[in-house]
C-alpha positions as CSV (number, residue, x, y, z in Angstrom):
1,M,100.8,103.5,82.0
2,I,102.4,100.1,82.4
3,G,105.9,100.0,83.8
4,S,107.8,102.8,85.2
5,W,110.7,105.2,83.8
6,K,113.1,102.5,83.9
7,W,112.0,101.0,80.9
8,N,112.8,103.7,79.0
9,T,115.7,104.7,80.7
10,G,117.0,101.1,80.1
11,L,116.1,101.7,76.3
12,G,117.9,104.7,76.0
13,A,121.2,103.8,77.6
14,L,121.2,100.7,75.3
15,A,121.0,103.3,72.0
16,F,123.5,105.2,73.8
17,I,126.0,102.4,74.0
18,L,125.2,100.8,70.6
19,S,125.2,104.0,68.9
20,F,128.0,104.9,70.9
21,F,130.3,102.1,69.7
22,F,129.1,101.7,65.6
23,S,130.0,105.9,65.4
24,L,133.2,105.5,67.4
25,E,135.2,103.7,64.3
26,H,134.3,107.1,61.7
27,N,133.5,109.4,64.1
28,T,136.0,111.4,66.9
29,Y,135.1,110.6,70.3
30,F,133.1,113.8,70.9
31,V,130.9,113.1,67.6
32,S,130.5,110.3,68.9
33,V,129.2,111.1,72.6
34,M,127.2,113.8,70.9
35,R,125.1,111.5,68.4
36,S,124.9,108.9,71.4
37,C,123.4,111.7,74.0
38,Y,120.9,111.8,71.0
39,S,119.8,108.7,70.6
40,F,120.1,108.3,74.4
41,I,116.8,111.6,74.3
42,F,115.0,110.3,71.0
43,F,114.5,106.1,72.1
44,F,114.4,107.2,76.1
45,L,111.1,109.8,74.6
46,L,110.2,107.3,71.8
47,G,109.5,104.7,74.8
48,Y,106.4,105.5,76.2
49,L,104.4,105.4,72.6
50,P,104.3,101.6,72.9
51,R,103.8,102.1,76.6
52,F,101.3,104.6,76.0
53,L,99.5,102.6,73.5
54,F,99.2,99.3,75.4
55,A,97.5,101.0,78.6
56,R,95.2,102.4,76.3
57,F,94.5,100.1,74.2
58,G,95.9,96.3,74.8
59,S,94.6,95.5,78.4
60,P,90.7,95.4,78.2
61,Q,88.8,96.4,81.0
62,E,86.1,94.5,82.7
63,P,82.6,95.6,82.8
64,E,81.9,96.6,85.8
65,I,79.1,94.3,87.3
66,E,76.6,95.8,90.0
67,E,76.4,94.2,93.5
68,P,73.1,93.7,94.9
69,M,72.4,96.3,98.0
70,I,72.6,94.3,101.4
71,E,70.7,95.7,103.9
72,E,73.9,95.8,106.5
73,K,72.5,95.7,110.4
74,R,73.2,98.5,112.2
75,V,74.6,97.8,115.3
76,E,73.9,101.0,118.5
77,E,77.2,101.3,119.5
78,E,77.3,102.0,123.7
79,N,78.6,105.2,123.9
80,P,80.5,106.0,127.4
81,A,79.2,109.6,127.7
82,D,75.8,108.2,128.2
83,E,76.9,106.2,131.3
84,F,78.5,109.2,133.0
85,Q,77.6,109.9,136.5
86,P,79.1,113.0,138.2
87,M,80.7,112.3,141.5
88,N,78.7,112.7,144.7
89,A,80.9,113.7,147.9
90,T,81.3,110.0,149.3
91,D,83.1,109.4,145.6
92,I,85.3,112.6,146.2
93,N,86.3,111.3,150.0
94,K,87.0,107.9,149.2
95,A,89.3,109.0,145.5
96,S,91.0,111.8,147.3
97,Q,92.1,109.0,150.7
98,V,93.3,106.8,147.9
99,I,95.6,109.5,146.5
100,R,96.8,110.2,150.0
101,Q,97.2,106.3,150.2
102,W,99.1,106.5,147.0
103,T,101.6,109.3,148.4
104,N,101.8,108.4,151.6
105,E,100.2,111.3,152.7
106,S,98.4,110.8,156.2
């Protein structure tokens, strides 16, 4: 639907205020408030009808145009796991020496 519930609330509030002030002159306060509440509910719900009709019939939908299929070139991504090589004994000794230097252990 087009719009939001705020439009319905505004329409209902306008109906509430107008019916309250117009009926206050000839009715008691309680009757005026009750009739204003009824008019709020009625116009709040009635506000959905034009929104629904306009959304359903008012805005023409454009026909979908099929775009030609474009072949995408697939770029093979390098996988880091393919280049993995386990450490040998000299690499392990070098790594342990670096860690000892960082932690100042001799």
